[in-house]
Every structure is written in C-alpha cells, then in structure tokens.
PDB file of N, CA, C and O in Angstrom, chain B, residues numbered from 101:
ATOM      1  N   ILE B 101       0.807  -1.089  -0.122  1.00  0.00           N
ATOM      2  CA  ILE B 101      -0.127  -0.035   0.125  1.00  0.00           C
ATOM      3  C   ILE B 101       0.785   1.285   0.192  1.00  0.00           C
ATOM      4  O   ILE B 101       1.570   1.486   1.118  1.00  0.00           O
ATOM      5  N   HIS B 102       0.595   2.184  -0.912  1.00  0.00           N
ATOM      6  CA  HIS B 102       1.264   3.545  -0.835  1.00  0.00           C
ATOM      7  C   HIS B 102       0.496   4.362  -0.467  1.00  0.00           C
ATOM      8  O   HIS B 102      -0.720   4.345  -0.655  1.00  0.00           O
ATOM      9  N   GLN B 103       1.319   5.421   0.276  1.00  0.00           N
ATOM     10  CA  GLN B 103       0.381   6.504   0.806  1.00  0.00           C
ATOM     11  C   GLN B 103       0.365   7.591  -0.598  1.00  0.00           C
ATOM     12  O   GLN B 103       1.328   7.824  -1.329  1.00  0.00           O
ATOM     13  N   MET B 104      -1.032   8.160  -0.715  1.00  0.00           N
ATOM     14  CA  MET B 104      -0.945   9.342  -1.840  1.00  0.00           C
ATOM     15  C   MET B 104      -1.487  10.472  -0.756  1.00  0.00           C
ATOM     16  O   MET B 104      -1.874  10.439   0.412  1.00  0.00           O
ATOM     17  N   ARG B 105      -1.302  11.535  -1.813  1.00  0.00           N
ATOM     18  CA  ARG B 105      -1.439  13.258  -1.036  1.00  0.00           C
ATOM     19  C   ARG B 105      -2.668  13.680  -2.234  1.00  0.00           C
ATOM     20  O   ARG B 105      -3.266  14.727  -1.990  1.00  0.00           O
ATOM     21  N   TYR B 106      -2.974  13.111  -3.194  1.00  0.00           N
ATOM     22  CA  TYR B 106      -4.175  13.648  -3.740  1.00  0.00           C
ATOM     23  C   TYR B 106      -5.034  12.787  -4.490  1.00  0.00           C
ATOM     24  O   TYR B 106      -4.726  11.819  -5.185  1.00  0.00           O
ATOM     25  N   GLY B 107      -6.280  13.333  -4.222  1.00  0.00           N
ATOM     26  CA  GLY B 107      -7.295  12.387  -4.578  1.00  0.00           C
ATOM     27  C   GLY B 107      -8.192  11.015  -3.501  1.00  0.00           C
ATOM     28  O   GLY B 107      -9.391  10.734  -3.473  1.00  0.00           O
ATOM     29  N   CYS B 108      -7.250  10.524  -2.874  1.00  0.00           N
ATOM     30  CA  CYS B 108      -7.176   9.613  -1.977  1.00  0.00           C
ATOM     31  C   CYS B 108      -6.252   9.046  -1.007  1.00  0.00           C
ATOM     32  O   CYS B 108      -5.044   9.080  -1.242  1.00  0.00           O
ATOM     33  N   ASP B 109      -6.750   8.480   0.165  1.00  0.00           N
ATOM     34  CA  ASP B 109      -5.576   8.473   1.078  1.00  0.00           C
ATOM     35  C   ASP B 109      -4.419   7.117   0.482  1.00  0.00           C
ATOM     36  O   ASP B 109      -3.309   7.004   1.001  1.00  0.00           O
ATOM     37  N   TRP B 110      -4.731   6.489  -0.270  1.00  0.00           N
ATOM     38  CA  TRP B 110      -4.348   5.157  -0.199  1.00  0.00           C
ATOM     39  C   TRP B 110      -4.196   4.418  -1.949  1.00  0.00           C
ATOM     40  O   TRP B 110      -5.187   4.193  -2.643  1.00  0.00           O
ATOM     41  N   LEU B 111      -3.084   4.203  -2.293  1.00  0.00           N
ATOM     42  CA  LEU B 111      -3.217   2.893  -3.601  1.00  0.00           C
ATOM     43  C   LEU B 111      -2.691   1.840  -3.358  1.00  0.00           C
ATOM     44  O   LEU B 111      -1.491   1.899  -3.092  1.00  0.00           O
ATOM     45  N   SER B 112      -3.248   0.712  -3.353  1.00  0.00           N
ATOM     46  CA  SER B 112      -2.785  -0.533  -2.819  1.00  0.00           C
ATOM     47  C   SER B 112      -2.683  -1.539  -4.792  1.00  0.00           C
ATOM     48  O   SER B 112      -3.490  -1.592  -5.720  1.00  0.00           O
ATOM     49  N   ILE B 113      -1.586  -2.001  -4.634  1.00  0.00           N
ATOM     50  CA  ILE B 113      -1.093  -2.545  -5.936  1.00  0.00           C
ATOM     51  C   ILE B 113      -1.266  -3.908  -6.098  1.00  0.00           C
ATOM     52  O   ILE B 113      -0.837  -4.493  -5.103  1.00  0.00           O
ATOM     53  N   ALA B 114      -1.711  -4.658  -6.931  1.00  0.00           N
ATOM     54  CA  ALA B 114      -2.134  -6.006  -6.810  1.00  0.00           C
ATOM     55  C   ALA B 114      -2.024  -6.847  -8.066  1.00  0.00           C
ATOM     56  O   ALA B 114      -2.573  -6.323  -9.036  1.00  0.00           O
ATOM     57  N   TRP B 115      -1.391  -8.145  -8.313  1.00  0.00           N
ATOM     58  CA  TRP B 115      -1.541  -8.945  -8.954  1.00  0.00           C
ATOM     59  C   TRP B 115      -2.519  -9.992  -8.736  1.00  0.00           C
ATOM     60  O   TRP B 115      -2.585 -10.636  -7.689  1.00  0.00           O
ATOM     61  N   LYS B 116      -3.439 -10.187  -9.952  1.00  0.00           N
ATOM     62  CA  LYS B 116      -4.154 -11.303 -10.091  1.00  0.00           C
ATOM     63  C   LYS B 116      -3.920 -12.034 -11.400  1.00  0.00           C
ATOM     64  O   LYS B 116      -4.262 -11.571 -12.488  1.00  0.00           O
ATOM     65  N   ASN B 117      -3.424 -12.995 -11.263  1.00  0.00           N
ATOM     66  CA  ASN B 117      -2.405 -13.779 -12.582  1.00  0.00           C
ATOM     67  C   ASN B 117      -1.884 -12.767 -13.063  1.00  0.00           C
ATOM     68  O   ASN B 117      -0.981 -12.189 -12.459  1.00  0.00           O
ATOM     69  N   ASP B 118      -2.403 -12.292 -14.396  1.00  0.00           N
ATOM     70  CA  ASP B 118      -1.719 -11.658 -15.089  1.00  0.00           C
ATOM     71  C   ASP B 118      -2.288 -10.405 -15.476  1.00  0.00           C
ATOM     72  O   ASP B 118      -1.955  -9.725 -16.446  1.00  0.00           O
ATOM     73  N   THR B 119      -3.447 -10.086 -14.376  1.00  0.00           N
ATOM     74  CA  THR B 119      -3.967  -8.853 -14.349  1.00  0.00           C
ATOM     75  C   THR B 119      -3.789  -7.817 -13.316  1.00  0.00           C
ATOM     76  O   THR B 119      -4.080  -8.026 -12.139  1.00  0.00           O
ATOM     77  N   LEU B 120      -3.355  -6.800 -13.711  1.00  0.00           N
ATOM     78  CA  LEU B 120      -3.007  -5.468 -12.644  1.00  0.00           C
ATOM     79  C   LEU B 120      -4.472  -4.959 -11.766  1.00  0.00           C
ATOM     80  O   LEU B 120      -5.523  -4.682 -12.343  1.00  0.00           O
ATOM     81  N   HIS B 121      -4.310  -4.916 -10.510  1.00  0.00           N
ATOM     82  CA  HIS B 121      -5.421  -4.412  -9.664  1.00  0.00           C
ATOM     83  C   HIS B 121      -5.128  -3.127  -9.103  1.00  0.00           C
ATOM     84  O   HIS B 121      -4.090  -3.182  -8.443  1.00  0.00           O
ATOM     85  N   LEU B 122      -5.771  -1.739  -9.121  1.00  0.00           N
ATOM     86  CA  LEU B 122      -5.170  -1.093  -8.534  1.00  0.00           C
ATOM     87  C   LEU B 122      -6.512  -0.345  -7.187  1.00  0.00           C
ATOM     88  O   LEU B 122      -7.613   0.079  -7.537  1.00  0.00           O
ATOM     89  N   PHE B 123      -6.220  -0.357  -6.323  1.00  0.00           N
ATOM     90  CA  PHE B 123      -7.347   0.204  -5.650  1.00  0.00           C
ATOM     91  C   PHE B 123      -6.936   1.083  -4.743  1.00  0.00           C
ATOM     92  O   PHE B 123      -5.992   1.040  -3.954  1.00  0.00           O
ATOM     93  N   PHE B 124      -7.888   2.021  -4.978  1.00  0.00           N
ATOM     94  CA  PHE B 124      -7.446   3.808  -4.396  1.00  0.00           C
ATOM     95  C   PHE B 124      -8.653   3.425  -3.431  1.00  0.00           C
ATOM     96  O   PHE B 124      -9.739   2.931  -3.734  1.00  0.00           O
ATOM     97  N   ILE B 125      -8.075   3.852  -1.977  1.00  0.00           N
ATOM     98  CA  ILE B 125      -8.622   3.706  -0.926  1.00  0.00           C
ATOM     99  C   ILE B 125      -8.955   4.996   0.124  1.00  0.00           C
ATOM    100  O   ILE B 125      -7.968   5.351   0.769  1.00  0.00           O
ATOM    101  N   GLU B 126     -10.097   5.680   0.362  1.00  0.00           N
ATOM    102  CA  GLU B 126     -10.289   6.467   1.230  1.00  0.00           C
ATOM    103  C   GLU B 126     -10.353   6.192   2.679  1.00  0.00           C
ATOM    104  O   GLU B 126     -11.282   5.441   2.975  1.00  0.00           O
ATOM    105  N   SER B 127      -9.529   6.645   3.787  1.00  0.00           N
ATOM    106  CA  SER B 127      -9.795   6.424   5.080  1.00  0.00           C
ATOM    107  C   SER B 127     -10.494   7.575   5.784  1.00  0.00           C
ATOM    108  O   SER B 127      -9.985   8.696   5.809  1.00  0.00           O
ATOM    109  N   ASN B 128     -11.820   7.260   6.435  1.00  0.00           N
ATOM    110  CA  ASN B 128     -11.946   8.708   7.025  1.00  0.00           C
ATOM    111  C   ASN B 128     -12.844   8.014   8.643  1.00  0.00           C
ATOM    112  O   ASN B 128     -13.169   6.827   8.623  1.00  0.00           O
ATOM    113  N   LEU B 129     -13.072   8.638   9.570  1.00  0.00           N
ATOM    114  CA  LEU B 129     -12.997   8.424  11.001  1.00  0.00           C
ATOM    115  C   LEU B 129     -14.312   9.065  11.014  1.00  0.00           C
ATOM    116  O   LEU B 129     -14.166  10.252  10.725  1.00  0.00           O
ATOM    117  N   SER B 130     -15.784   8.707  11.272  1.00  0.00           N
ATOM    118  CA  SER B 130     -16.800   8.824  11.803  1.00  0.00           C
ATOM    119  C   SER B 130     -16.767   8.710  12.828  1.00  0.00           C
ATOM    120  O   SER B 130     -16.142   7.732  13.237  1.00  0.00           O
ATOM    121  N   ARG B 131     -17.568   9.854  14.082  1.00  0.00           N
ATOM    122  CA  ARG B 131     -18.023  10.056  15.019  1.00  0.00           C
ATOM    123  C   ARG B 131     -19.397   9.635  15.566  1.00  0.00           C
ATOM    124  O   ARG B 131     -19.651   9.541  16.766  1.00  0.00           O
ATOM    125  N   THR B 132     -20.337   9.370  14.471  1.00  0.00           N
ATOM    126  CA  THR B 132     -21.516   9.543  14.296  1.00  0.00           C
ATOM    127  C   THR B 132     -21.556   8.481  13.350  1.00  0.00           C
ATOM    128  O   THR B 132     -20.622   7.970  12.733  1.00  0.00           O
ATOM    129  N   ASP B 133     -23.233   8.124  13.317  1.00  0.00           N
ATOM    130  CA  ASP B 133     -23.737   7.051  12.441  1.00  0.00           C
ATOM    131  C   ASP B 133     -23.404   7.467  11.017  1.00  0.00           C
ATOM    132  O   ASP B 133     -23.561   6.556  10.204  1.00  0.00           O
ATOM    133  N   SER B 134     -23.004   8.561  10.547  1.00  0.00           N
ATOM    134  CA  SER B 134     -23.715   9.046   9.402  1.00  0.00           C
ATOM    135  C   SER B 134     -22.461   8.615   8.603  1.00  0.00           C
ATOM    136  O   SER B 134     -21.589   8.311   9.417  1.00  0.00           O
ATOM    137  N   ILE B 135     -22.005   8.462   7.268  1.00  0.00           N
ATOM    138  CA  ILE B 135     -20.983   8.179   6.425  1.00  0.00           C
ATOM    139  C   ILE B 135     -20.339   9.988   6.083  1.00  0.00           C
ATOM    140  O   ILE B 135     -20.885  11.004   5.651  1.00  0.00           O
ATOM    141  N   PRO B 136     -18.871   9.640   6.571  1.00  0.00           N
ATOM    142  CA  PRO B 136     -18.274  10.846   5.884  1.00  0.00           C
ATOM    143  C   PRO B 136     -18.109  11.449   4.806  1.00  0.00           C
ATOM    144  O   PRO B 136     -17.651  10.833   3.844  1.00  0.00           O
ATOM    145  N   SER B 137     -18.350  12.415   4.739  1.00  0.00           N
ATOM    146  CA  SER B 137     -18.102  13.466   3.345  1.00  0.00           C
ATOM    147  C   SER B 137     -16.876  13.234   2.943  1.00  0.00           C
ATOM    148  O   SER B 137     -15.848  13.065   3.599  1.00  0.00           O
ATOM    149  N   LEU B 138     -17.139  13.240   1.371  1.00  0.00           N
ATOM    150  CA  LEU B 138     -15.798  13.247   0.621  1.00  0.00           C
ATOM    151  C   LEU B 138     -15.382  14.675   0.056  1.00  0.00           C
ATOM    152  O   LEU B 138     -16.166  15.458  -0.481  1.00  0.00           O
ATOM    153  N   THR B 139     -13.826  14.921   0.292  1.00  0.00           N
ATOM    154  CA  THR B 139     -13.602  16.419   0.115  1.00  0.00           C
ATOM    155  C   THR B 139     -13.864  16.215  -1.812  1.00  0.00           C
ATOM    156  O   THR B 139     -13.765  15.123  -2.371  1.00  0.00           O
ATOM    157  N   LYS B 140     -14.213  17.584  -2.566  1.00  0.00           N
ATOM    158  CA  LYS B 140     -14.100  17.879  -4.102  1.00  0.00           C
ATOM    159  C   LYS B 140     -13.336  16.867  -4.730  1.00  0.00           C
ATOM    160  O   LYS B 140     -13.750  15.885  -5.345  1.00  0.00           O
ATOM    161  N   ASN B 141     -12.279  17.187  -4.526  1.00  0.00           N
ATOM    162  CA  ASN B 141     -11.253  16.112  -5.059  1.00  0.00           C
ATOM    163  C   ASN B 141     -11.371  14.546  -4.698  1.00  0.00           C
ATOM    164  O   ASN B 141     -11.516  13.775  -5.647  1.00  0.00           O
ATOM    165  N   GLU B 142     -11.326  14.096  -3.577  1.00  0.00           N
ATOM    166  CA  GLU B 142     -11.557  12.513  -3.582  1.00  0.00           C
ATOM    167  C   GLU B 142     -13.397  12.354  -4.211  1.00  0.00           C
ATOM    168  O   GLU B 142     -13.726  11.215  -4.542  1.00  0.00           O
ATOM    169  N   ALA B 143     -14.359  13.359  -4.326  1.00  0.00           N
ATOM    170  CA  ALA B 143     -15.248  13.264  -4.873  1.00  0.00           C
ATOM    171  C   ALA B 143     -15.266  12.667  -6.582  1.00  0.00           C
ATOM    172  O   ALA B 143     -15.858  11.703  -7.066  1.00  0.00           O
ATOM    173  N   ARG B 144     -14.542  13.479  -7.084  1.00  0.00           N
ATOM    174  CA  ARG B 144     -14.103  13.736  -8.422  1.00  0.00           C
ATOM    175  C   ARG B 144     -13.354  12.219  -8.780  1.00  0.00           C
ATOM    176  O   ARG B 144     -13.689  11.402  -9.638  1.00  0.00           O
ATOM    177  N   MET B 145     -12.362  12.165  -7.923  1.00  0.00           N
ATOM    178  CA  MET B 145     -11.921  10.429  -8.061  1.00  0.00           C
ATOM    179  C   MET B 145     -12.652   9.506  -8.166  1.00  0.00           C
ATOM    180  O   MET B 145     -12.727   8.726  -9.116  1.00  0.00           O
ATOM    181  N   ARG B 146     -13.353   9.516  -7.042  1.00  0.00           N
ATOM    182  CA  ARG B 146     -14.737   8.197  -7.051  1.00  0.00           C
ATOM    183  C   ARG B 146     -15.640   8.379  -8.538  1.00  0.00           C
ATOM    184  O   ARG B 146     -15.576   7.492  -9.388  1.00  0.00           O
ATOM    185  N   ASP B 147     -16.121   9.088  -8.659  1.00  0.00           N
ATOM    186  CA  ASP B 147     -16.897   9.484  -9.649  1.00  0.00           C
ATOM    187  C   ASP B 147     -16.015   8.962 -11.240  1.00  0.00           C
ATOM    188  O   ASP B 147     -16.441   8.150 -12.061  1.00  0.00           O
ATOM    189  N   ALA B 148     -14.891   9.623 -11.288  1.00  0.00           N
ATOM    190  CA  ALA B 148     -14.319   9.186 -12.616  1.00  0.00           C
ATOM    191  C   ALA B 148     -14.104   7.601 -12.796  1.00  0.00           C
ATOM    192  O   ALA B 148     -14.225   7.085 -13.907  1.00  0.00           O
ATOM    193  N   ILE B 149     -13.740   6.763 -11.504  1.00  0.00           N
ATOM    194  CA  ILE B 149     -13.468   5.500 -11.380  1.00  0.00           C
ATOM    195  C   ILE B 149     -14.892   4.911 -11.659  1.00  0.00           C
ATOM    196  O   ILE B 149     -14.865   3.955 -12.434  1.00  0.00           O
ATOM    197  N   LYS B 150     -15.740   5.156 -11.344  1.00  0.00           N
ATOM    198  CA  LYS B 150     -16.909   5.071 -11.414  1.00  0.00           C
ATOM    199  C   LYS B 150     -17.668   4.938 -12.753  1.00  0.00           C
ATOM    200  O   LYS B 150     -18.622   4.203 -12.499  1.00  0.00           O
ATOM    201  N   ARG B 151     -17.698   5.201 -13.722  1.00  0.00           N
ATOM    202  CA  ARG B 151     -17.975   5.937 -14.687  1.00  0.00           C
ATOM    203  C   ARG B 151     -16.678   5.281 -15.730  1.00  0.00           C
ATOM    204  O   ARG B 151     -16.973   5.102 -16.912  1.00  0.00           O
ATOM    205  N   GLY B 152     -15.688   5.041 -15.403  1.00  0.00           N
ATOM    206  CA  GLY B 152     -14.872   4.428 -16.306  1.00  0.00           C
ATOM    207  C   GLY B 152     -14.147   5.482 -17.044  1.00  0.00           C
ATOM    208  O   GLY B 152     -13.562   5.165 -18.080  1.00  0.00           O
ATOM    209  N   ASN B 153     -14.119   6.892 -16.558  1.00  0.00           N
ATOM    210  CA  ASN B 153     -13.177   7.802 -17.128  1.00  0.00           C
ATOM    211  C   ASN B 153     -11.878   7.826 -16.634  1.00  0.00           C
ATOM    212  O   ASN B 153     -11.494   8.906 -16.186  1.00  0.00           O
ATOM    213  N   VAL B 154     -11.037   6.785 -16.611  1.00  0.00           N
ATOM    214  CA  VAL B 154     -10.181   7.088 -16.496  1.00  0.00           C
ATOM    215  C   VAL B 154      -8.890   6.398 -17.206  1.00  0.00           C
ATOM    216  O   VAL B 154      -8.987   5.175 -17.314  1.00  0.00           O
ATOM    217  N   LYS B 155      -7.702   6.984 -17.706  1.00  0.00           N
ATOM    218  CA  LYS B 155      -6.596   6.421 -18.602  1.00  0.00           C
ATOM    219  C   LYS B 155      -5.378   6.450 -17.800  1.00  0.00           C
ATOM    220  O   LYS B 155      -4.973   7.395 -17.124  1.00  0.00           O
ATOM    221  N   VAL B 156      -4.735   5.072 -17.987  1.00  0.00           N
ATOM    222  CA  VAL B 156      -3.429   4.316 -17.091  1.00  0.00           C
ATOM    223  C   VAL B 156      -2.517   5.049 -18.008  1.00  0.00           C
ATOM    224  O   VAL B 156      -2.699   5.121 -19.224  1.00  0.00           O
ATOM    225  N   HIS B 157      -1.500   5.602 -17.348  1.00  0.00           N
ATOM    226  CA  HIS B 157      -0.012   5.818 -18.121  1.00  0.00           C
ATOM    227  C   HIS B 157       0.953   5.576 -17.323  1.00  0.00           C
ATOM    228  O   HIS B 157       1.025   5.860 -16.128  1.00  0.00           O
ATOM    229  N   TYR B 158       1.798   4.981 -18.060  1.00  0.00           N
ATOM    230  CA  TYR B 158       3.253   3.981 -17.232  1.00  0.00           C
ATOM    231  C   TYR B 158       4.388   5.198 -18.073  1.00  0.00           C
ATOM    232  O   TYR B 158       4.528   5.308 -19.291  1.00  0.00           O
ATOM    233  N   ILE B 159       4.936   5.831 -17.232  1.00  0.00           N
ATOM    234  CA  ILE B 159       6.492   6.632 -17.487  1.00  0.00           C
ATOM    235  C   ILE B 159       7.754   5.938 -16.934  1.00  0.00           C
ATOM    236  O   ILE B 159       7.973   5.732 -15.740  1.00  0.00           O
ATOM    237  N   HIS B 160       8.566   5.601 -17.983  1.00  0.00           N
ATOM    238  CA  HIS B 160      10.266   5.289 -17.328  1.00  0.00           C
ATOM    239  C   HIS B 160      10.530   6.795 -17.579  1.00  0.00           C
ATOM    240  O   HIS B 160      10.151   7.475 -18.533  1.00  0.00           O
ATOM    241  N   HIS B 161      11.288   7.171 -16.476  1.00  0.00           N
ATOM    242  CA  HIS B 161      12.254   8.418 -16.516  1.00  0.00           C
ATOM    243  C   HIS B 161      13.218   8.081 -16.390  1.00  0.00           C
ATOM    244  O   HIS B 161      13.144   7.001 -15.803  1.00  0.00           O
ATOM    245  N   TRP B 162      14.476   8.403 -16.639  1.00  0.00           N
ATOM    246  CA  TRP B 162      16.065   8.364 -16.794  1.00  0.00           C
ATOM    247  C   TRP B 162      16.785   9.193 -17.017  1.00  0.00           C
ATOM    248  O   TRP B 162      16.541   9.875 -18.012  1.00  0.00           O
ATOM    249  N   ILE B 163      17.895   9.483 -16.264  1.00  0.00           N
ATOM    250  CA  ILE B 163      18.906  10.568 -16.864  1.00  0.00           C
ATOM    251  C   ILE B 163      20.510   9.667 -17.193  1.00  0.00           C
ATOM    252  O   ILE B 163      21.132   9.091 -16.301  1.00  0.00           O
ATOM    253  N   ASP B 164      20.880   9.714 -18.414  1.00  0.00           N
ATOM    254  CA  ASP B 164      21.561   8.664 -19.013  1.00  0.00           C
ATOM    255  C   ASP B 164      23.178   9.019 -18.462  1.00  0.00           C
ATOM    256  O   ASP B 164      23.129   9.746 -17.470  1.00  0.00           O
ATOM    257  N   HIS B 165      24.512   8.687 -18.860  1.00  0.00           N
ATOM    258  CA  HIS B 165      25.548   9.121 -18.472  1.00  0.00           C
ATOM    259  C   HIS B 165      26.275  10.378 -18.500  1.00  0.00           C
ATOM    260  O   HIS B 165      26.990  10.881 -17.634  1.00  0.00           O
ATOM    261  N   ASP B 166      25.838  10.949 -20.099  1.00  0.00           N
ATOM    262  CA  ASP B 166      25.652  12.300 -20.332  1.00  0.00           C
ATOM    263  C   ASP B 166      24.885  13.206 -19.579  1.00  0.00           C
ATOM    264  O   ASP B 166      25.155  14.385 -19.810  1.00  0.00           O
ATOM    265  N   GLY B 167      24.009  13.000 -18.747  1.00  0.00           N
ATOM    266  CA  GLY B 167      23.207  13.969 -17.984  1.00  0.00           C
ATOM    267  C   GLY B 167      21.548  14.816 -18.639  1.00  0.00           C
ATOM    268  O   GLY B 167      20.775  15.671 -18.208  1.00  0.00           O
ATOM    269  N   LYS B 168      21.672  13.829 -20.062  1.00  0.00           N
ATOM    270  CA  LYS B 168      20.489  13.659 -20.582  1.00  0.00           C
ATOM    271  C   LYS B 168      19.333  13.119 -19.911  1.00  0.00           C
ATOM    272  O   LYS B 168      19.345  12.084 -19.245  1.00  0.00           O
ATOM    273  N   ILE B 169      18.262  13.911 -20.128  1.00  0.00           N
ATOM    274  CA  ILE B 169      16.799  13.237 -19.765  1.00  0.00           C
ATOM    275  C   ILE B 169      16.226  12.569 -20.230  1.00  0.00           C
ATOM    276  O   ILE B 169      16.296  12.859 -21.424  1.00  0.00           O
ATOM    277  N   HIS B 170      15.492  11.587 -20.082  1.00  0.00           N
ATOM    278  CA  HIS B 170      14.681  10.524 -21.075  1.00  0.00           C
ATOM    279  C   HIS B 170      13.677  10.418 -20.307  1.00  0.00           C
ATOM    280  O   HIS B 170      13.659  10.324 -19.080  1.00  0.00           O
ATOM    281  N   TRP B 171      12.322  10.445 -21.487  1.00  0.00           N
ATOM    282  CA  TRP B 171      11.032  10.152 -20.833  1.00  0.00           C
ATOM    283  C   TRP B 171      10.440   8.852 -21.646  1.00  0.00           C
ATOM    284  O   TRP B 171      10.233   9.164 -22.819  1.00  0.00           O
ATOM    285  N   ASP B 172      10.186   7.807 -21.427  1.00  0.00           N
ATOM    286  CA  ASP B 172       9.732   6.702 -22.427  1.00  0.00           C
ATOM    287  C   ASP B 172       8.219   6.742 -21.809  1.00  0.00           C
ATOM    288  O   ASP B 172       8.114   6.515 -20.603  1.00  0.00           O
ATOM    289  N   ARG B 173       7.381   6.940 -22.351  1.00  0.00           N
ATOM    290  CA  ARG B 173       5.637   6.634 -22.169  1.00  0.00           C
ATOM    291  C   ARG B 173       5.264   5.562 -22.772  1.00  0.00           C
ATOM    292  O   ARG B 173       5.398   5.522 -23.995  1.00  0.00           O
ATOM    293  N   ALA B 174       4.740   4.504 -22.110  1.00  0.00           N
ATOM    294  CA  ALA B 174       3.931   3.339 -22.151  1.00  0.00           C
ATOM    295  C   ALA B 174       2.489   3.701 -22.832  1.00  0.00           C
ATOM    296  O   ALA B 174       1.632   2.826 -22.964  1.00  0.00           O
TER     297      ALA B 174
END
C-alpha cells in the first residue's frame, strides 16, 4: 500500500494472474452514524472511476551518463 497526497489516501497494487489491480482507498473516521463526506477532489476521483473515465499511463524516466533526461511513455 502506498500513501497518496491527492484524490485519496492510499493506493494498493496487486497482481491477480496477469491482471494488474489498483485499489484506491479513502480512509475516514466517523464519530456519528453518518457516512463521512468526501472532499471535492476525493469525490471527483471516485466518480471518474465509477464512470470508467480513467486512463492509465506508465512513464519511465531516467538520466543517462551524459546527463540527458529521457521520458519513455507506454
């Protein structure tokens, strides 16, 4: 599990056979019987995931021996 700073609290990454599963987790404490509200960013992220409006990008970034920066997007 990896802590995130924007959109939700945690990201858990798991492999099930050859399929990558990403679990975005929001953690809140409720001192009442009601469900805690989400921030604007948390709700926006939840809604985008529910609608399937998500694109996954993988970027490999490195600096070679000459100091040149490389960006390789998959």
